[in-house]
N, C-alpha and C positions, 0 to 999 in steps of 0.2 A: 166260737161256734160260727163266726163271722166267716171263716176260712171255709167251714163246710158248706155254708149256704152259697159262696161265690164258685166254689169248685163243682158243687151238684149242678149249678145252673150252668156252668162252661162245659162240662161233660155231658150233660143232658142235651144241650144244644147242638154240640158237634157229633157225639156218638149215639144220642137217645135215638132208638128205633122204635121201642115197645113200650108204650104208655101202660101204666099200671093203676094210678090214682092221681086224681085232680090234674091231669094233664102232665104229670110227671112220670119219668123213665126210670125203669130200673136200673140202666145204664148210668144215669146222672147220680141216682141215689148211690150206687155203689162206689162210682169216682168220687163222690163228696165224702164217703165214710172213709175210703182209703186215704183221701188226701188230709183229713182231719185227724187220722191217727198219727201223722207224722209229728205236729207240734204237741200233741197230748202225750205221745211218748216222752218227748224231751222234759213236759212240765209235770207230768204225774209220774211218781216213783215206779210202782208197778206197770209193766207195760199190758197186763192183762186189764187193769182197770182202765188204763187209756184206751184198748182195743173197745171194752164194752161200753165205755162213755160215748165213744165215736159211733158205735152201733146204734146206742139209744138216741142220739141227736139225729143222726141219719134217719131212723124210723119216725122221730116226731116230726122232722121237717118234711118227710115223704106225706103222712096223714094229716098234717095241719090245715084245715080249712081256713084259718085266718093267718094274720101275720107271723111269719116263722120268728120273728125276735121276742114275741110273746110266748110263743110254745115250747121252744127248745130250751131255753134254761133252767126253767124249774125243774124237769126230771132230771136233767145232767146234774145239777147241782146237788139234789138230793141223792143221785147215785153216788156223786165223789164223797159227799160228805158221809155216807154209809160206809163206805170203802175205805176212808181214811181214820174212822172212828176205831 
């Protein structure tokens, strides 16, 4: 998920024009989600699970009022555990 946070920040700084929440842009969020899908598709067997995990992580990163590293892992881990069960 560190890849998502870094990619979202870089995409947001470079391409972000439309701020939507907490000073974060939808361009940065979309770039982070797309960038997070790449390693997740390799690590998680079904591509749909990887895409959903990336979207959940991107939304958690977007709406987190506190440190991202505390907010993103719990929903993503729960989702992956449910998908793989």
